[in-house]
Structure formats: C-alpha cells, structure tokens
C-alpha positions in Angstrom: 13.8 0.4 -9.0 11.7 -2.2 -8.4 9.8 -2.4 -11.0 8.7 -3.5 -7.2 10.6 -2.5 -7.0 9.1 -2.9 -3.4 12.5 -0.2 -2.1 14.3 2.2 0.3 16.5 4.2 -2.1 19.7 6.1 -1.5 18.2 9.0 -3.5 15.2 9.0 -1.1 17.5 9.2 2.0 19.6 12.0 0.4 16.6 14.1 -0.5 15.1 13.6 3.0 18.2 15.0 4.6 18.2 18.0 2.2 14.5 19.0 2.5 14.1 18.7 6.2 10.6 19.8 7.0 9.4 20.9 3.6 5.7 20.6 3.3 4.4 17.4 1.7 3.3 18.3 -1.9 0.4 15.9 -1.9 -2.0 18.1 0.0 -5.2 18.0 -2.1 -8.1 16.2 -0.4 -8.0 12.6 -1.7 -11.0 11.0 -3.4 -12.5 7.7 -2.5 -12.5 5.3 -5.6 -15.7 3.9 -6.9 -15.9 0.1 -6.9 -14.4 -1.4 -10.1 -13.6 -4.9 -11.3 -10.1 -4.2 -12.5 -7.4 -1.6 -12.0 -3.8 -0.9 -11.2 -2.5 0.0 -7.8 0.6 2.3 -7.8 2.6 1.9 -4.6 4.3 5.2 -3.9 7.3 4.7 -1.6 7.4 8.2 -0.1 10.5 9.6 1.5 12.5 7.6 4.0 11.7 8.7 7.6 8.8 10.9 6.5 5.8 8.4 6.8 4.4 9.8 3.6 4.0 6.6 1.6 0.8 6.4 -0.3 -1.4 4.3 -2.6 -2.7 5.4 -6.0 -5.4 3.6 -8.0 -5.9 3.7 -11.8 -9.3 2.4 -12.7 -9.2 0.4 -15.9 -12.9 0.8 -16.5 -13.3 4.5 -16.1 -9.6 5.4 -16.6 -9.8 7.7 -13.6 -6.9 8.1 -11.2 -7.3 8.3 -7.5 -4.4 9.3 -5.3 -3.8 8.7 -1.6 -6.4 6.0 -1.6 -5.5 4.4 1.7 -5.7 7.7 3.6 -8.9 8.7 1.9 -10.7 5.5 2.9 -9.1 4.7 6.2 -8.4 8.2 7.6 -4.7 7.6 8.5 -1.3 7.5 6.9 -0.1 4.3 5.1 3.3 4.6 6.8 7.0 4.9 6.1 8.3 3.6 2.8 5.8 1.4 0.9 8.0 -1.3 -0.7 5.4 -3.2 -2.7 2.0 -4.9 -2.8 0.9 -8.5 -3.3 -2.7 -9.5 -4.3 -4.3 -12.7 -3.1 -8.0 -13.2 -3.8 -9.9 -10.1 -2.6 -7.2 -8.7 -0.5 -4.1 -6.6 -1.1 -1.0 -6.9 1.1 1.0 -3.6 1.2 4.5 -4.0 2.6 5.4 -0.8 4.5 9.2 -1.3 4.9 10.3 1.2 7.5 7.1 0.9 9.5 7.8 -2.8 9.9 4.4 -3.9 8.9 2.1 -5.2 6.2 -1.2 -3.4 5.8 -4.0 -5.5 4.4 -6.9 -3.9 2.5 -10.2 -5.2 1.0 -9.8 -4.7 -2.8 -13.5 -3.8 -3.2 -13.6 -1.0 -0.7 -9.9 -0.3 0.1 -10.8 -0.5 3.7 -8.1 -1.9 6.1 -8.9 -5.5 7.0 -5.8 -6.2 9.1 -2.2 -5.5 9.9 0.8 -7.9 10.2 3.6 -6.6 12.4 6.9 -7.9 11.2 8.7 -7.2 14.4 11.2 -4.7 15.9 14.4 -4.3 13.7 12.8 -6.0 10.7 12.9 -4.6 7.2 10.2 -6.3 5.0 10.8 -6.0 1.3 9.1 -8.5 -1.0 6.4 -11.1 -0.6 5.5 -14.4 -2.3 2.4 -16.4 -1.6 3.0 -20.1 -0.9 -0.7 -20.9 -0.6 -3.9 -19.2 0.6 -2.8 -19.4 4.2 0.9 -18.8 4.0 3.3 -16.2 2.5 7.1 -15.7 2.6 8.5 -12.2 3.1 12.2 -11.1 2.7 13.7 -9.3 5.6 16.5 -7.0 4.4 18.1 -6.3 7.8 17.5 -9.8 9.3 19.2 -11.8 6.6 16.1 -14.0 6.6 12.8 -14.8 5.1 9.8 -14.4 7.3 7.0 -17.0 7.4 3.7 -15.2 7.6 0.4 -16.9 8.4 -2.2 -14.9 6.5 -5.4 -15.9 8.4 -4.0 -15.1 11.8 -2.1 -12.0 10.5 1.1 -13.1 12.2 4.8 -14.0 11.7 5.2 -17.6 12.7 8.9 -18.1 12.0 12.0 -17.2 9.9 14.4 -19.0 7.6 18.0 -17.8 7.5 19.2 -16.9 4.0 22.1 -14.8 2.5 22.9 -11.2 3.3 20.2 -8.5 2.8 17.6 -10.4 0.8 15.4 -8.4 -1.6 13.4 -10.1 -4.4 11.6 -13.4 -4.1 9.6 -15.7 -6.4 8.3 -19.2 -6.4 8.9 -21.9 -9.0 8.9 -25.7 -9.1 8.0 -26.1 -5.4 10.8 -23.7 -4.2 11.3 -20.1 -3.4 14.2 -18.2 -4.9 15.6 -15.3 -2.9 18.0 -12.6 -4.2 20.7 -11.9 -1.6 21.7 -8.3 -2.5 24.3 -7.9 0.2 23.6 -4.2 0.0 25.4 -4.3 -3.4 28.1 -6.8 -2.5 26.0 -10.0 -2.7 26.4 -12.6 -5.4 24.0 -15.4 -4.4 20.5 -16.7 -4.7 19.1 -18.8 -1.8 16.7 -21.6 -2.7 14.1 -22.7 -0.1 12.1 -25.9 -0.4 8.4 -25.2 0.3 8.1 -28.8 1.5 10.7 -28.5 4.3 10.9 -24.7 4.7 14.7 -24.9 4.7 17.4 -23.7 2.3 18.3 -26.5 -0.1 20.7 -24.7 -2.4 22.7 -21.5 -2.8 23.3 -20.5 -6.5 26.2 -18.2 -7.4 25.2 -15.3 -9.6 26.8 -11.9 -10.6 26.9 -8.6 -8.6 24.0 -7.3 -6.6 21.0 -9.6 -7.2 17.7 -7.8 -6.6 14.6 -8.6 -8.6 13.3 -12.1 -9.2 10.5 -13.1 -11.6 9.4 -16.4 -13.2 8.8 -16.6 -16.9 5.8 -18.3 -18.5 8.1 -21.2 -19.4 9.1 -21.6 -15.8 12.6 -20.2 -15.8 13.7 -18.0 -12.9 15.0 -14.6 -13.9 17.2 -12.8 -11.4 18.1 -9.2 -12.2 21.6 -8.4 -10.9 22.0 -4.6 -10.7 25.8 -4.7 -11.0 28.3 -2.9 -8.8 28.4 0.9 -8.7 31.8 2.4 -9.2 32.8 5.2 -6.8 35.5 7.9 -6.7 37.8 5.6 -4.7 37.7 2.8 -7.3 35.7 3.6 -10.4 36.8 0.3 -11.9 34.4 -1.4 -9.5 31.5 -0.5 -11.8 30.0 -3.6 -13.4 27.0 -3.8 -15.7 23.6 -5.2 -14.9 22.7 -8.7 -16.1 19.8 -11.1 -15.9 20.8 -14.5 -14.7 18.6 -17.3 -16.0 18.1 -20.2 -13.6 16.6 -23.5 -14.5 14.6 -24.6 -11.4 14.8 -28.3 -12.3 18.5 -28.3 -11.6 18.9 -25.0 -9.6 21.7 -23.8 -11.8 22.3 -20.7 -14.0 21.9 -21.8 -17.6 22.2 -18.4 -19.4 22.8 -14.7 -18.8 21.6 -11.6 -20.5 23.8 -8.5 -20.6 21.8 -5.3 -19.9 24.4 -2.7 -19.4 24.1 0.2 -17.1 22.3 -0.7 -13.8 18.8 -2.2 -13.3 16.9 -3.6 -10.4 13.9 -5.5 -11.6 12.0 -7.0 -14.6 8.3 -7.2 -15.5 7.2 -10.1 -17.7 3.9 -10.4 -19.6 2.0 -13.6 -20.4 3.5 -13.6 -23.9 6.9 -14.1 -22.4 8.1 -10.6 -23.3 9.9 -8.8 -20.4 10.8 -5.2 -19.8 13.7 -3.9 -17.8 14.2 -0.2 -16.8 18.0 0.2 -17.0 20.0 3.4 -16.4 19.1 5.3 -19.6 16.6 3.1 -21.4 13.9 0.4 -21.1 14.9 -2.8 -22.8 12.7 -5.5 -24.2 13.7 -9.1 -23.5 12.2 -12.2 -25.2 12.3 -14.8 -22.3 11.6 -17.6 -24.8 15.2 -17.2 -26.2 16.8 -15.3 -23.2 17.9 -12.4 -25.3 17.4 -8.6 -25.4 15.5 -7.9 -28.6 15.7 -4.1 -28.6 15.0 -0.8 -26.9 11.4 -0.2 -25.8 11.9 3.4 -24.7 14.8 5.7 -24.1 15.1 7.6 -20.9 15.5 6.9 -17.2 12.5 5.3 -15.4 12.2 4.1 -11.9 9.9 1.1 -12.1 8.1 -1.0 -14.7 5.0 -3.2 -14.8 3.0 -5.2 -17.3 -0.8 -5.6 -17.3 -1.4 -9.1 -18.4 -4.8 -8.8 -20.1 -3.8 -5.9 -22.4 -0.1 -6.3 -22.5 0.2 -2.6 -21.6 3.5 -1.5 -20.1 3.6 0.9 -17.1 6.7 3.1 -16.5 7.2 5.4 -13.5 9.1 8.6 -13.2 9.8 9.9 -9.7 10.7 13.4 -10.9 12.6 15.1 -8.1 11.8 12.5 -5.5 10.1 15.3 -3.4 7.2 16.1 -5.8 4.4 13.8 -7.2 5.7 11.3 -9.7 4.3 10.4 -13.1 3.2 7.1 -14.6 3.2 6.5 -18.3 1.1 3.8 -19.9 2.3 2.4 -23.2 0.9 -0.2 -25.6 3.2 -3.1 -26.3 4.0 -1.4 -29.7 5.3 1.7 -27.8 2.3 4.0 -28.4 1.5 6.2 -25.4 -2.0 5.4 -24.1 -2.1 7.6 -21.0 -0.1 9.4 -18.3 -1.0 10.6 -14.9 0.5 12.0 -11.7 0.8 9.9 -8.5 2.2 10.2 -5.0 5.9 10.5 -4.0 8.2 8.1 -5.7 6.0 5.6 -7.6 8.0 2.4 -7.0 5.9 -0.6 -8.0 2.6 -1.8 -9.5 0.0 -4.3 -8.5 -2.7 -5.4 -10.9 -6.3 -6.1 -9.8 -8.0 -8.4 -12.3 
C-alpha cells in the first residue's frame, strides 16, 4: 500500500506468474479528459513485468472518471509499474518503477512534456521536491537517493542512504527517508538539503515505508512491521507510526496500529488515515493518537483531498481486473465510487 503507496507488490508478482498471457482487462477505448481546474489522478500500478500501468483521472468539476488517460492522450503505454506521482506547478511527475523512468505530463492537456531516465538497474520509488528546479527520488535497489534536475530532465547525482529506501518527505530543511530493508530495515536517513549529505540516522521499528509531514511539522513514519512466516510465525510484529521531531531528529512518540500498514494520508486539519490489514484507522496528529476506526475492510491505498477533506480508498480487487476507488466524506458518508485501472496504488491531487 502506499497510500503512494508509489509500489511493486508481492501480490502483483505472484499474480503475474499465475496469469501468464491473460488478456489485459482494460481494453475499452480510453477517453481524453476535458480541461479542468481540479481533479484527482489515480496512479494504477499494473502488474509487474506486464507494462500495463495506467493513469486515471477523476474530474472534481464534472465528477466524470477517465481511465487510461496517458495512453489516450499520448498514444503509448505508460510503462511497467507506476509507483506514484508528484505535482509541481503545471506538471505531473509519474514515477514508473520497473521502467526506470519518470514520465512528465502537462496537467492541462495530459500531454507528455519530458522523460527522466533514472538509469540501468535503478528502481525509483518516491519523490520529494526540494525547489522548483530540484527533486529527490528514492532508489530501492541502489540504496540511494537520486538528485534530479527538473529543468534538464536529468539525474545529476546520488546520495547513499540505508538499505532499500521507500518513502521520503521534507521538513525543517531536511529530507527524511524510510529505509525498508525489504522488510528488515529499522532506520530513517536524514539528508541536509544545504549539504546534500546524510547528517543523521534515526532508529525506528520494523520495516519503515511511508513518510508524511503533519501540519504541525512532525515527521510521521509508517513502519509496516515484520511479517511472520511458516518457519517462524513469532517474527510477526504490528505496524506502528513513529513520530519524529525534526528539530532534534529523534523519535518522540509512537502510535500502535496493529496488523500491517504501509502509508498514511494527512489532511490540512491534522487528521490522518491509515489503511491497515483489516480496517482504516483515523489518527489525530495533534495528539499522536488513534481516535477510532474510519472504515472496516481491507484497502490498498488512501488519500485525502485537502479542500474538501474527502478520503479516497482503493480496492485492487483480484489484482488482475480493474480496481475500484471509494470516495468518503470525513464523516464516513460514501460520496462516490468508480472503477480504475489495474491496482490503484496512490493518488495525486490537482488543485
């Protein structure tokens, strides 16, 4: 889950091996979206190795849904495993993990405006913007963070971090990187934006993945926990949110989630939502506590639209058929639901 969760999933790999050359279910001719001022992009991961990632768009003015937008406009496939999307100004940066690239689109037309190649053997995962001309991108296989010059559409260097970095967020002049270690990691690397070097390594609990910053400036790191197996089921540990104070680069609190979770979405009001194994939990980031269950059931990713406070939850169904996104008001009332592409994994909000 990413709630970006920008992500290659074990389930995706397993289903790919099972289905072989099954026909892609998203065969209807895609529509080209009409221009709109605000909307929600749904980044559909697709199956690992199948190059069937796609982009859906939910227009918040007409409430129409457009699927396979990138292909409809540009006449080509998005690529292999879309891990997430960042928005800066009038451009969207779509991280295509297994294709080792970042596709850039104009948000008014959805036309491709450039491509950033992240290099052979790379595995780009999550992106954070340092300024208008520079971004940092985690590289899962390279154990590093890539420095990306946005205007020249190029990688200009790399910063070594911990093993298998996933989530990244910026606070207090620093970047915070979750070193997942493919489930064995227990650290967060801290990069100074002034020196572009690691200045601290913060110990956390098992399997850090998602990173978000609260309105009050705290860094929330979602640690998925260890997954028990048949050899040693006692290895199973619950998910937690580790709360980091960026003024001292130390963990100052932790929030027990239970089950397993990968990411968190936080609204402007400070209320966060985490999709755990069997439920979506509501967290008040002002007091660093779970305040109750938002929804029961298993969801893959979660997002919050800041203007309305609406909560977006995705269900990937069987992982080989179109997924579904549910839109809820903050009070839990269902506003809408619609089908997407394969494995809706994260959301990007155009405002």
